[in-house]
LUMRO-72460 format. One record per residue (C-alpha): residue in three letters; x, y, z. Coordinates in Angstrom, 2 decimals. Layout:
<pt><torkol>ALA</torkol><east>X</east><north>Y</north><up>Z</up></pt>
...
end
This chain:
<pt><torkol>MET</torkol><east>100.19</east><north>110.12</north><up>91.28</up></pt>
<pt><torkol>SER</torkol><east>96.56</east><north>110.86</north><up>90.41</up></pt>
<pt><torkol>SER</torkol><east>93.77</east><north>109.56</north><up>92.59</up></pt>
<pt><torkol>VAL</torkol><east>90.84</east><north>107.44</north><up>91.48</up></pt>
<pt><torkol>PHE</torkol><east>87.50</east><north>107.17</north><up>93.24</up></pt>
<pt><torkol>ILE</torkol><east>84.25</east><north>105.27</north><up>93.31</up></pt>
<pt><torkol>ALA</torkol><east>81.02</east><north>106.32</north><up>95.01</up></pt>
<pt><torkol>PHE</torkol><east>78.02</east><north>104.25</north><up>96.05</up></pt>
<pt><torkol>GLN</torkol><east>74.67</east><north>104.98</north><up>97.61</up></pt>
<pt><torkol>ASP</torkol><east>75.07</east><north>104.80</north><up>101.39</up></pt>
<pt><torkol>ASN</torkol><east>72.81</east><north>101.85</north><up>102.21</up></pt>
<pt><torkol>GLU</torkol><east>72.86</east><north>98.35</north><up>103.70</up></pt>
<pt><torkol>GLU</torkol><east>73.67</east><north>96.69</north><up>100.34</up></pt>
<pt><torkol>SER</torkol><east>76.75</east><north>98.88</north><up>99.85</up></pt>
<pt><torkol>ARG</torkol><east>78.27</east><north>98.43</north><up>103.32</up></pt>
<pt><torkol>PRO</torkol><east>79.92</east><north>95.01</north><up>102.77</up></pt>
<pt><torkol>VAL</torkol><east>81.22</east><north>96.23</north><up>99.38</up></pt>
<pt><torkol>VAL</torkol><east>82.75</east><north>99.31</north><up>101.01</up></pt>
<pt><torkol>ASP</torkol><east>84.25</east><north>97.19</north><up>103.81</up></pt>
<pt><torkol>ALA</torkol><east>85.78</east><north>94.83</north><up>101.23</up></pt>
<pt><torkol>ILE</torkol><east>87.24</east><north>97.72</north><up>99.21</up></pt>
<pt><torkol>LEU</torkol><east>88.82</east><north>99.25</north><up>102.30</up></pt>
<pt><torkol>ALA</torkol><east>90.22</east><north>95.85</north><up>103.35</up></pt>
<pt><torkol>ASP</torkol><east>91.85</east><north>95.29</north><up>99.94</up></pt>
<pt><torkol>ASN</torkol><east>93.16</east><north>98.84</north><up>99.41</up></pt>
<pt><torkol>ALA</torkol><east>95.30</east><north>99.97</north><up>102.35</up></pt>
<pt><torkol>GLU</torkol><east>95.63</east><north>103.56</north><up>101.11</up></pt>
<pt><torkol>ALA</torkol><east>91.93</east><north>104.00</north><up>100.29</up></pt>
<pt><torkol>VAL</torkol><east>89.92</east><north>106.52</north><up>102.31</up></pt>
<pt><torkol>ALA</torkol><east>86.15</east><north>106.58</north><up>102.63</up></pt>
<pt><torkol>THR</torkol><east>84.19</east><north>109.80</north><up>103.06</up></pt>
<pt><torkol>TYR</torkol><east>80.46</east><north>110.09</north><up>103.59</up></pt>
<pt><torkol>PRO</torkol><east>78.88</east><north>113.02</north><up>101.76</up></pt>
<pt><torkol>GLN</torkol><east>75.13</east><north>113.05</north><up>102.27</up></pt>
<pt><torkol>GLY</torkol><east>73.61</east><north>109.81</north><up>101.00</up></pt>
<pt><torkol>LEU</torkol><east>76.90</east><north>108.55</north><up>99.50</up></pt>
<pt><torkol>VAL</torkol><east>80.04</east><north>106.63</north><up>100.35</up></pt>
<pt><torkol>LYS</torkol><east>82.97</east><north>107.92</north><up>98.29</up></pt>
<pt><torkol>ILE</torkol><east>86.22</east><north>105.96</north><up>98.31</up></pt>
<pt><torkol>ASN</torkol><east>89.40</east><north>107.68</north><up>97.10</up></pt>
<pt><torkol>ALA</torkol><east>92.68</east><north>105.90</north><up>96.44</up></pt>
<pt><torkol>PRO</torkol><east>96.00</east><north>107.08</north><up>95.05</up></pt>
<pt><torkol>GLY</torkol><east>96.83</east><north>105.46</north><up>91.72</up></pt>
<pt><torkol>ARG</torkol><east>94.70</east><north>102.32</north><up>91.71</up></pt>
<pt><torkol>LEU</torkol><east>91.67</east><north>100.84</north><up>93.44</up></pt>
<pt><torkol>VAL</torkol><east>90.72</east><north>97.15</north><up>93.26</up></pt>
<pt><torkol>ILE</torkol><east>87.41</east><north>95.52</north><up>94.13</up></pt>
<pt><torkol>ARG</torkol><east>87.72</east><north>91.74</north><up>94.57</up></pt>
<pt><torkol>ARG</torkol><east>84.72</east><north>89.42</north><up>94.32</up></pt>
<pt><torkol>GLU</torkol><east>86.30</east><north>87.00</north><up>96.79</up></pt>
<pt><torkol>THR</torkol><east>86.63</east><north>89.65</north><up>99.51</up></pt>
<pt><torkol>ILE</torkol><east>83.01</east><north>90.77</north><up>99.09</up></pt>
<pt><torkol>GLU</torkol><east>81.92</east><north>87.13</north><up>99.36</up></pt>
<pt><torkol>GLU</torkol><east>83.92</east><north>86.82</north><up>102.58</up></pt>
<pt><torkol>GLN</torkol><east>82.16</east><north>89.92</north><up>103.95</up></pt>
<pt><torkol>THR</torkol><east>78.66</east><north>88.76</north><up>103.01</up></pt>
<pt><torkol>GLY</torkol><east>78.97</east><north>84.98</north><up>103.29</up></pt>
<pt><torkol>GLN</torkol><east>77.22</east><north>84.76</north><up>99.90</up></pt>
<pt><torkol>ARG</torkol><east>78.19</east><north>84.46</north><up>96.25</up></pt>
<pt><torkol>PHE</torkol><east>78.60</east><north>87.86</north><up>94.61</up></pt>
<pt><torkol>ASN</torkol><east>78.59</east><north>88.82</north><up>90.94</up></pt>
<pt><torkol>LEU</torkol><east>80.62</east><north>92.00</north><up>90.39</up></pt>
<pt><torkol>GLN</torkol><east>77.89</east><north>93.24</north><up>88.04</up></pt>
<pt><torkol>GLN</torkol><east>75.86</east><north>93.80</north><up>91.23</up></pt>
<pt><torkol>LEU</torkol><east>78.13</east><north>96.78</north><up>91.96</up></pt>
<pt><torkol>HIS</torkol><east>76.25</east><north>98.78</north><up>89.34</up></pt>
<pt><torkol>VAL</torkol><east>72.98</east><north>98.70</north><up>91.32</up></pt>
<pt><torkol>ASN</torkol><east>74.29</east><north>101.14</north><up>93.96</up></pt>
<pt><torkol>LEU</torkol><east>77.11</east><north>102.75</north><up>91.96</up></pt>
<pt><torkol>VAL</torkol><east>76.71</east><north>106.52</north><up>91.63</up></pt>
<pt><torkol>THR</torkol><east>79.93</east><north>107.66</north><up>89.95</up></pt>
<pt><torkol>LEU</torkol><east>83.61</east><north>106.82</north><up>89.50</up></pt>
<pt><torkol>SER</torkol><east>86.83</east><north>108.19</north><up>88.06</up></pt>
<pt><torkol>GLY</torkol><east>89.57</east><north>106.28</north><up>86.28</up></pt>
<pt><torkol>TYR</torkol><east>89.84</east><north>103.69</north><up>83.56</up></pt>
<pt><torkol>ILE</torkol><east>87.90</east><north>100.53</north><up>84.29</up></pt>
<pt><torkol>ASP</torkol><east>89.39</east><north>97.05</north><up>84.01</up></pt>
<pt><torkol>GLU</torkol><east>86.90</east><north>94.34</north><up>84.84</up></pt>
<pt><torkol>ASP</torkol><east>86.59</east><north>90.57</north><up>84.78</up></pt>
<pt><torkol>ASP</torkol><east>84.61</east><north>88.02</north><up>86.81</up></pt>
<pt><torkol>ASP</torkol><east>86.95</east><north>88.28</north><up>89.81</up></pt>
<pt><torkol>GLU</torkol><east>88.10</east><north>91.92</north><up>89.94</up></pt>
<pt><torkol>PHE</torkol><east>86.92</east><north>95.42</north><up>89.11</up></pt>
<pt><torkol>SER</torkol><east>89.75</east><north>97.97</north><up>89.14</up></pt>
<pt><torkol>LEU</torkol><east>90.17</east><north>101.67</north><up>88.52</up></pt>
<pt><torkol>SER</torkol><east>93.39</east><north>103.40</north><up>87.53</up></pt>
<pt><torkol>TRP</torkol><east>94.68</east><north>106.06</north><up>85.14</up></pt>
<pt><torkol>GLU</torkol><east>96.94</east><north>103.58</north><up>83.36</up></pt>
<pt><torkol>HIS</torkol><east>95.88</east><north>101.61</north><up>80.29</up></pt>
end
């Protein structure tokens, strides 16, 4: 199974997003190369709006991910509630 990943700038805005991703993806692993947070997951990675809102206590639009997004790998599937990466169509 191929891995997917997403990387964000390592800053205060990204921390609740990273925490939410790790909470929703049990097999995901975060690494911290200089200035980045890179999250790898086997097969599929899901980012849920609801979980980020629980982390921040505020409404969150998934389009806000793009502000601190550096790079990613995998096919993107996105709607108002979830942003997911996988290698399956």
